[in-house]
C-alpha positions as CSV (number, residue, x, y, z in Angstrom):
1,X,0.0,0.0,0.0
2,X,1.0,3.6,-0.4
3,X,1.9,5.5,2.7
4,X,-1.0,6.9,4.7
5,X,-1.9,10.6,4.0
6,X,-3.5,12.1,7.1
7,X,-5.5,15.3,6.7
8,X,-6.3,17.5,9.7
9,X,-9.5,19.5,9.3
10,X,-8.6,22.1,11.9
11,X,-11.6,24.4,12.3
12,X,-14.5,24.0,10.0
13,X,-17.3,26.6,9.7
14,X,-19.7,25.5,12.4
15,X,-17.8,24.3,15.5
16,X,-17.7,26.9,18.3
17,X,-15.4,27.6,21.3
18,X,-18.4,26.7,23.5
19,X,-18.3,23.2,22.0
20,X,-14.5,22.9,21.9
21,X,-12.4,25.3,23.9
22,X,-9.2,24.3,21.9
23,X,-10.7,25.3,18.6
24,X,-8.2,27.3,16.6
25,X,-9.7,30.5,15.2
26,X,-7.2,33.2,14.4
27,X,-4.5,32.8,11.7
28,X,-1.8,32.4,14.4
29,X,-3.8,29.8,16.2
30,X,-4.5,27.9,13.0
31,X,-0.8,28.1,12.1
32,X,0.2,26.7,15.5
33,X,-2.4,23.9,15.2
34,X,-1.1,23.0,11.7
35,X,2.4,22.7,12.9
36,X,1.3,20.5,15.8
37,X,-0.6,18.3,13.4
38,X,2.3,18.1,11.0
39,X,4.6,17.0,13.9
40,X,2.0,14.4,14.9
41,X,1.8,12.9,11.3
42,X,-0.5,15.0,9.2
43,X,0.7,15.9,5.7
44,X,-2.4,18.1,4.7
45,X,-4.3,20.7,6.7
46,X,-7.8,21.5,5.5
47,X,-8.5,25.1,6.3
48,X,-11.6,27.2,6.9
49,X,-11.2,30.8,7.9
50,X,-12.9,32.7,10.8
51,X,-13.4,36.3,11.6
52,X,-12.1,37.6,14.9
53,X,-15.5,36.9,16.5
54,X,-15.4,33.3,15.4
55,X,-17.9,33.6,12.5
56,X,-17.0,31.9,9.2
57,X,-15.5,33.9,6.4
58,X,-14.1,33.3,3.0
59,X,-12.2,36.6,3.0
60,X,-9.1,36.1,0.8
61,X,-7.0,38.3,3.0
62,X,-7.7,36.2,6.1
63,X,-6.8,33.0,4.1
64,X,-3.6,34.8,3.0
65,X,-2.7,35.3,6.7
66,X,-3.5,31.7,7.5
67,X,-1.4,30.4,4.7
68,X,1.5,32.6,5.7
69,X,1.2,31.5,9.4
70,X,1.2,27.8,8.4
71,X,4.1,28.1,6.0
72,X,6.2,30.0,8.5
73,X,6.1,27.0,10.7
74,X,5.9,23.8,8.6
75,X,5.8,22.3,5.1
76,X,2.4,20.8,5.4
77,X,0.1,20.9,2.3
78,X,-2.5,23.7,2.7
79,X,-5.9,22.7,1.3
80,X,-8.4,25.6,1.4
81,X,-12.2,25.1,1.6
82,X,-14.5,26.3,-1.2
83,X,-17.4,25.0,0.8
84,X,-17.3,28.0,3.1
85,X,-20.5,28.0,5.2
86,X,-24.1,27.3,4.2
87,X,-25.6,30.4,2.6
88,X,-22.4,31.9,1.2
89,X,-22.5,32.9,-2.4
90,X,-20.3,30.9,-5.0
91,X,-18.2,34.0,-5.5
92,X,-17.5,34.3,-1.8
93,X,-16.6,30.6,-1.5
94,X,-14.2,30.7,-4.5
95,X,-12.1,33.7,-3.2
96,X,-9.3,31.8,-1.5
97,X,-8.5,29.8,-4.7
98,X,-7.1,32.9,-6.2
99,X,-4.2,32.7,-3.7
100,X,-3.0,29.5,-5.5
101,X,-2.9,27.1,-2.6
102,X,-1.7,23.6,-3.4
103,X,-5.1,22.1,-2.9
104,X,-8.8,23.1,-2.6
105,X,-12.0,21.2,-2.0
106,X,-14.5,20.9,-4.8
107,X,-17.9,19.6,-3.7
108,X,-19.5,17.4,-6.5
109,X,-23.1,18.2,-5.8
110,X,-25.8,19.6,-3.5
111,X,-26.8,17.9,-0.3
112,X,-29.2,18.4,2.6
113,X,-27.1,19.6,5.5
114,X,-29.0,19.2,8.8
115,X,-31.8,21.7,8.5
116,X,-30.1,23.5,5.6
117,X,-29.1,22.8,2.0
118,X,-25.5,22.9,0.9
119,X,-26.1,24.1,-2.7
120,X,-23.7,23.3,-5.5
121,X,-25.2,24.1,-8.9
122,X,-23.4,22.3,-11.7
123,X,-22.6,25.6,-13.5
124,X,-21.0,26.9,-10.3
125,X,-19.0,23.7,-9.8
126,X,-17.7,24.1,-13.4
127,X,-16.6,27.7,-12.6
128,X,-14.8,26.4,-9.4
129,X,-13.0,23.7,-11.3
130,X,-11.9,26.2,-14.0
131,X,-10.5,28.6,-11.4
132,X,-8.6,25.8,-9.8
133,X,-7.1,24.8,-13.1
134,X,-6.2,28.4,-13.9
135,X,-4.4,28.8,-10.6
136,X,-2.7,25.4,-10.5
137,X,-4.7,24.1,-7.6
138,X,-5.4,20.4,-7.2
139,X,-9.0,19.7,-6.4
140,X,-10.1,17.3,-3.7
141,X,-13.5,16.1,-4.9
142,X,-15.9,16.1,-1.9
143,X,-18.4,13.3,-2.0
144,X,-21.3,13.5,0.5
145,X,-23.6,11.0,-1.4
146,X,-23.2,8.3,-4.1
147,X,-24.7,10.5,-6.9
148,X,-21.8,12.9,-6.5
149,X,-19.4,10.1,-7.3
150,X,-21.4,9.4,-10.4
151,X,-21.1,13.0,-11.4
152,X,-17.3,12.8,-11.1
153,X,-17.4,9.8,-13.4
154,X,-19.4,11.8,-16.0
155,X,-17.0,14.8,-15.8
156,X,-14.1,12.5,-16.2
157,X,-15.6,10.9,-19.3
158,X,-16.3,14.4,-20.7
159,X,-12.7,15.5,-20.1
160,X,-13.7,18.1,-17.6
161,X,-11.7,16.3,-14.9
162,X,-8.3,14.8,-15.5
163,X,-6.5,12.3,-13.4
164,X,-5.1,11.3,-11.1
165,X,-8.3,12.2,-9.1
166,X,-8.4,12.5,-5.3
167,X,-11.7,12.1,-3.5
168,X,-12.8,12.8,0.1
169,X,-15.8,10.7,1.3
170,X,-17.6,12.8,3.9
171,X,-19.8,10.3,5.7
172,X,-22.2,10.8,8.5
173,X,-23.6,14.3,8.0
174,X,-27.4,14.5,8.5
175,X,-28.7,14.4,5.0
176,X,-25.7,12.6,3.4
177,X,-24.6,9.0,3.3
178,X,-24.3,7.3,6.7
179,X,-21.0,7.0,8.5
180,X,-21.0,3.2,8.2
181,X,-18.5,0.6,6.8
182,X,-21.1,-0.4,4.3
183,X,-21.3,3.2,2.9
184,X,-17.5,3.4,2.6
185,X,-17.2,0.0,1.0
186,X,-19.8,1.0,-1.6
187,X,-18.0,4.2,-2.5
188,X,-14.6,2.6,-2.6
189,X,-15.9,0.1,-5.1
190,X,-16.9,3.0,-7.5
191,X,-13.6,4.9,-7.4
192,X,-12.1,5.4,-10.9
193,X,-9.0,3.4,-11.7
194,X,-5.8,5.2,-10.6
195,X,-7.7,7.6,-8.2
196,X,-7.0,7.9,-4.4
197,X,-9.4,8.6,-1.7
198,X,-9.7,9.9,1.9
199,X,-12.5,9.3,4.4
200,X,-13.8,11.9,6.7
201,X,-16.1,10.3,9.3
202,X,-18.4,12.7,11.1
203,X,-18.7,12.5,14.9
204,X,-18.4,9.0,16.3
205,X,-17.8,7.6,12.8
206,X,-14.4,9.3,12.6
207,X,-12.3,6.6,14.4
208,X,-13.9,3.4,13.0
209,X,-14.0,4.7,9.4
210,X,-10.4,6.0,9.7
211,X,-9.2,2.6,11.0
212,X,-11.1,0.9,8.1
213,X,-9.6,3.2,5.5
214,X,-6.1,2.4,6.8
215,X,-6.5,-1.3,6.0
216,X,-8.3,-0.7,2.8
217,X,-5.5,1.4,1.3
218,X,-7.4,4.7,1.6
219,X,-6.4,7.9,3.5
220,X,-7.8,9.5,6.6
221,X,-9.1,12.9,7.6
222,X,-9.6,13.8,11.3
223,X,-10.0,17.0,13.2
224,X,-12.3,19.4,15.0
225,X,-14.3,20.2,11.8
226,X,-15.7,16.7,11.8
227,X,-15.4,15.6,15.5
228,X,-14.5,17.3,18.7
229,X,-14.2,14.2,20.9
230,X,-11.4,11.8,21.6
231,X,-13.8,9.2,22.9
232,X,-17.4,9.3,24.0
233,X,-17.8,12.0,26.6
234,X,-14.2,13.1,26.4
235,X,-13.3,16.2,24.4
236,X,-10.1,16.0,22.5
237,X,-7.3,18.2,23.8
238,X,-6.2,19.3,20.3
239,X,-6.4,18.5,16.6
240,X,-3.0,17.0,17.0
241,X,-4.2,14.4,19.5
242,X,-6.6,13.1,16.9
243,X,-3.9,13.0,14.2
244,X,-1.5,11.2,16.6
245,X,-4.0,8.4,17.3
246,X,-4.5,7.7,13.6
247,X,-0.8,7.8,12.9
248,X,-0.2,5.4,15.8
249,X,-2.9,2.9,14.6
250,X,-1.4,3.1,11.1
251,X,2.1,2.3,12.3
252,X,0.8,-0.6,14.4
253,X,-0.7,-1.9,11.2
254,X,2.6,-1.6,9.4
255,X,1.5,1.2,7.1
256,X,3.9,4.1,7.4
257,X,2.6,7.7,7.5
258,X,3.5,10.0,4.6
259,X,5.5,13.1,5.1
260,X,4.2,16.2,3.3
261,X,6.6,15.7,0.4
262,X,5.7,12.0,0.1
263,X,2.0,13.1,0.1
264,X,2.8,15.5,-2.7
265,X,4.3,12.7,-4.7
266,X,1.3,10.5,-4.2
267,X,-1.1,13.2,-5.2
268,X,0.8,14.4,-8.2
269,X,1.7,17.8,-6.6
270,X,5.0,19.5,-7.4
271,X,7.5,19.4,-4.6
272,X,7.7,22.8,-2.8
273,X,10.9,24.7,-3.0
């Protein structure tokens, strides 16, 4: 198997300090959390930006500060979110891509998201993809439901997407596919040849789906965006604590963890100078 790529989803758009006191919010805090996660075994950090009051923002300048804070400390791959927060316009969500980060997320369809709808019109998705191509940004294709993977197959056949593709299976949000082994196995079976995939289990699904992905040859995303607990009833002390656990399990299973440059090679990203 390839070495394991661990992604740390540090902040998200919805978790609050009331829910998780260790949540990193400012660029400096996100930079420190990224470094801690890199030291613990993460090779990618998935980044959402926040305003000073903790509210979500896609302000390009805030992302610029975050990227600088991360890069000043470590060589981890910075992956910006184009999901933003529910209710943001496509133009708002796309703004950080113009900073030419190494990676950005690209959601492959719309999905009910609790009591809201995370809207991704096909025309907007095409604009997002074109912007990523123009700025040299590798998309991570976000899959919340099986139909989104079918969309990726159609785009691949049309030539809109070119390989090697990398997917993130986000499992367990209310309205999307369940965070179960059966859901992950179904999606894994539909992955195009030569593509790689990560699983992001939400809440209690994070640990079991992460462990399953390790033995199936996939990759793993952990972090406060998806889950604030270390175990039932016990809040995690940091994002790095969640990363370290997955890294430890992977090493026990004789699957080494990828460094950032090894992850770049696996994902087809140029090595940073």
